[in-house]
DRENZA-767932 format. One record per residue: residue in three letters; x, y, z of N, C-alpha, C in turn. Coordinates in nm, 2 decimals, padded with zeros to 4 digits. Layout:
REM residues N
> code_n.c1_n.c2_n.c3_ca.c1_ca.c2_ca.c3_c.c1_c.c2_c.c3
> ALA_X_Y_Z_X_Y_Z_X_Y_Z
...
REM end
This chain:
REM residues 90
> code_n.c1_n.c2_n.c3_ca.c1_ca.c2_ca.c3_c.c1_c.c2_c.c3
> MET_12.59_-09.19_00.75_12.48_-09.25_00.68_12.39_-09.15_00.63
> PRO_12.34_-09.16_00.50_12.25_-09.06_00.45_12.12_-09.04_00.52
> LYS_12.07_-08.92_00.53_11.94_-08.89_00.60_11.84_-08.87_00.49
> VAL_11.72_-08.93_00.51_11.61_-08.93_00.42_11.50_-08.85_00.48
> ASN_11.45_-08.75_00.41_11.34_-08.66_00.46_11.22_-08.68_00.36
> PHE_11.10_-08.67_00.42_10.98_-08.69_00.34_10.89_-08.57_00.35
> THR_10.82_-08.53_00.24_10.72_-08.43_00.25_10.61_-08.46_00.34
> SER_10.56_-08.37_00.41_10.45_-08.39_00.51_10.33_-08.44_00.44
> ALA_10.31_-08.42_00.31_10.19_-08.47_00.24_10.19_-08.62_00.24
> LEU_10.30_-08.69_00.26_10.30_-08.83_00.26_10.24_-08.89_00.39
> ASN_10.23_-08.81_00.49_10.17_-08.85_00.62_10.03_-08.90_00.60
> ARG_09.96_-08.85_00.50_09.83_-08.89_00.47_09.82_-09.05_00.44
> PHE_09.93_-09.09_00.38_09.93_-09.24_00.34_10.01_-09.32_00.44
> PHE_10.11_-09.25_00.51_10.20_-09.32_00.60_10.20_-09.24_00.73
> PRO_10.10_-09.25_00.82_10.08_-09.17_00.94_10.20_-09.16_01.03
> ASN_10.28_-09.27_01.04_10.40_-09.27_01.13_10.53_-09.23_01.06
> LEU_10.52_-09.17_00.94_10.64_-09.14_00.86_10.73_-09.04_00.93
> GLN_10.85_-09.07_00.94_10.96_-08.98_01.00_11.08_-08.99_00.92
> SER_11.17_-08.89_00.93_11.30_-08.89_00.87_11.37_-09.02_00.91
> LEU_11.46_-09.07_00.82_11.53_-09.19_00.85_11.68_-09.17_00.81
> GLN_11.76_-09.25_00.87_11.90_-09.26_00.83_11.92_-09.40_00.77
> ILE_11.95_-09.41_00.64_11.96_-09.54_00.58_12.09_-09.55_00.50
> ASP_12.15_-09.66_00.52_12.28_-09.69_00.45_12.24_-09.73_00.31
> ALA_12.26_-09.65_00.21_12.23_-09.68_00.07_12.33_-09.61_-00.02
> HIS_12.36_-09.67_-00.13_12.46_-09.61_-00.22_12.40_-09.55_-00.35
> ASN_12.27_-09.58_-00.38_12.20_-09.52_-00.49_12.05_-09.52_-00.46
> ILE_11.98_-09.45_-00.54_11.84_-09.43_-00.52_11.76_-09.56_-00.52
> SER_11.80_-09.65_-00.61_11.73_-09.78_-00.61_11.74_-09.86_-00.48
> ASP_11.86_-09.86_-00.43_11.89_-09.93_-00.30_11.81_-09.86_-00.19
> LEU_11.81_-09.73_-00.19_11.74_-09.65_-00.09_11.59_-09.68_-00.09
> VAL_11.53_-09.69_-00.21_11.38_-09.72_-00.21_11.36_-09.86_-00.16
> LYS_11.44_-09.95_-00.19_11.42_-10.09_-00.13_11.43_-10.09_00.02
> LYS_11.52_-10.01_00.08_11.54_-10.01_00.22_11.43_-09.93_00.29
> ILE_11.38_-09.82_00.22_11.26_-09.75_00.27_11.14_-09.84_00.28
> GLU_11.12_-09.92_00.18_11.01_-10.02_00.17_11.01_-10.11_00.29
> ALA_11.13_-10.15_00.33_11.14_-10.24_00.45_11.09_-10.17_00.58
> VAL_11.10_-10.04_00.59_11.06_-09.97_00.71_10.91_-09.93_00.69
> TYR_10.88_-09.88_00.57_10.74_-09.83_00.54_10.68_-09.91_00.43
> PRO_10.63_-10.03_00.46_10.57_-10.11_00.35_10.46_-10.04_00.27
> GLY_10.47_-10.05_00.14_10.38_-09.98_00.05_10.44_-09.85_-00.01
> MET_10.55_-09.80_00.05_10.61_-09.68_00.00_10.67_-09.70_-00.14
> LYS_10.72_-09.81_-00.17_10.78_-09.84_-00.30_10.68_-09.82_-00.41
> SER_10.56_-09.88_-00.39_10.46_-09.87_-00.49_10.40_-09.73_-00.50
> TYR_10.42_-09.65_-00.40_10.38_-09.50_-00.41_10.49_-09.43_-00.49
> LEU_10.61_-09.46_-00.47_10.72_-09.39_-00.54_10.75_-09.44_-00.68
> LEU_10.73_-09.57_-00.71_10.77_-09.63_-00.83_10.64_-09.69_-00.90
> ASP_10.64_-09.68_-01.04_10.54_-09.74_-01.11_10.56_-09.89_-01.13
> ASP_10.48_-09.96_-01.21_10.49_-10.10_-01.23_10.61_-10.15_-01.31
> ARG_10.68_-10.05_-01.37_10.81_-10.08_-01.44_10.93_-10.05_-01.35
> GLY_10.90_-10.00_-01.23_11.01_-09.97_-01.14_11.07_-09.84_-01.16
> GLN_11.00_-09.75_-01.24_11.05_-09.62_-01.26_10.98_-09.52_-01.17
> LEU_11.05_-09.41_-01.14_10.99_-09.31_-01.06_10.86_-09.25_-01.11
> ARG_10.76_-09.25_-01.03_10.63_-09.19_-01.08_10.64_-09.05_-01.11
> LYS_10.56_-09.00_-01.20_10.56_-08.86_-01.24_10.53_-08.76_-01.13
> HIS_10.45_-08.81_-01.03_10.41_-08.72_-00.92_10.51_-08.72_-00.80
> VAL_10.63_-08.78_-00.82_10.73_-08.78_-00.72_10.86_-08.72_-00.76
> ASN_10.92_-08.64_-00.68_11.05_-08.58_-00.70_11.14_-08.63_-00.59
> ILE_11.27_-08.67_-00.63_11.37_-08.70_-00.53_11.49_-08.61_-00.55
> PHE_11.53_-08.55_-00.44_11.65_-08.47_-00.45_11.76_-08.53_-00.36
> VAL_11.88_-08.52_-00.41_12.00_-08.56_-00.33_12.07_-08.42_-00.30
> GLY_12.06_-08.38_-00.18_12.11_-08.24_-00.15_12.01_-08.15_-00.22
> GLU_12.07_-08.06_-00.30_11.98_-07.96_-00.37_11.96_-08.00_-00.52
> GLU_12.01_-08.12_-00.56_12.00_-08.16_-00.70_11.89_-08.27_-00.72
> LEU_11.80_-08.24_-00.81_11.70_-08.34_-00.85_11.77_-08.45_-00.92
> ILE_11.73_-08.58_-00.88_11.80_-08.69_-00.94_11.78_-08.69_-01.10
> GLN_11.88_-08.74_-01.16_11.88_-08.74_-01.31_11.82_-08.87_-01.37
> ASP_11.84_-08.98_-01.30_11.80_-09.11_-01.36_11.67_-09.16_-01.29
> ASP_11.56_-09.12_-01.35_11.43_-09.16_-01.29_11.38_-09.29_-01.35
> ILE_11.46_-09.35_-01.43_11.42_-09.48_-01.49_11.49_-09.60_-01.41
> ASN_11.63_-09.59_-01.40_11.70_-09.70_-01.33_11.74_-09.66_-01.19
> LEU_11.72_-09.54_-01.15_11.75_-09.49_-01.02_11.89_-09.52_-00.97
> THR_11.98_-09.48_-01.06_12.13_-09.51_-01.03_12.20_-09.39_-00.97
> ASP_12.13_-09.28_-00.95_12.20_-09.16_-00.89_12.26_-09.20_-00.76
> GLU_12.39_-09.16_-00.74_12.47_-09.20_-00.63_12.43_-09.12_-00.50
> ILE_12.44_-09.18_-00.39_12.42_-09.12_-00.26_12.54_-09.14_-00.18
> LEU_12.60_-09.03_-00.13_12.72_-09.03_-00.05_12.68_-09.04_00.10
> GLU_12.78_-09.08_00.18_12.77_-09.10_00.32_12.70_-08.98_00.40
> ASN_12.73_-08.86_00.37_12.67_-08.75_00.44_12.56_-08.67_00.36
> ASP_12.51_-08.73_00.26_12.41_-08.67_00.18_12.27_-08.67_00.25
> GLU_12.19_-08.57_00.22_12.06_-08.56_00.27_11.97_-08.58_00.15
> VAL_11.87_-08.67_00.16_11.78_-08.70_00.05_11.64_-08.65_00.08
> PHE_11.57_-08.59_-00.01_11.44_-08.53_00.01_11.35_-08.60_-00.09
> ILE_11.24_-08.65_-00.04_11.13_-08.71_-00.12_11.01_-08.63_-00.12
> PHE_10.97_-08.58_-00.23_10.85_-08.49_-00.24_10.74_-08.54_-00.33
> GLN_10.63_-08.50_-00.30_10.51_-08.52_-00.39_10.52_-08.40_-00.49
> ALA_10.53_-08.43_-00.62_10.54_-08.32_-00.71_10.41_-08.24_-00.72
> LEU_10.42_-08.11_-00.73_10.30_-08.03_-00.74_10.26_-08.00_-00.89
> SER_10.13_-08.00_-00.91_10.09_-07.97_-01.05_09.96_-07.89_-01.04
> GLY_09.92_-07.84_-01.15_09.79_-07.77_-01.15_09.80_-07.65_-01.25
> GLY_09.70_-07.57_-01.25_09.69_-07.47_-01.35_09.65_-07.34_-01.29
REM end
């Protein structure tokens, strides 16, 4: 089952946030299942069109997901997923 890790910056919004093992086959499915465990996470990750927000990066292994609109990037059984708050600034 894929393991999902979160940046510690998300603890500010989700104080009980911990890594999870979630059976999901793509990023869209993963987000739905994370929402069931951590209500409100979906609206933090996705905008009102269901697309990945600009301030969020999701990696499957060491690869940044390619489809930030439909979230169809595949997740395999032994993958590790990392959800980060994107950094910006000048």
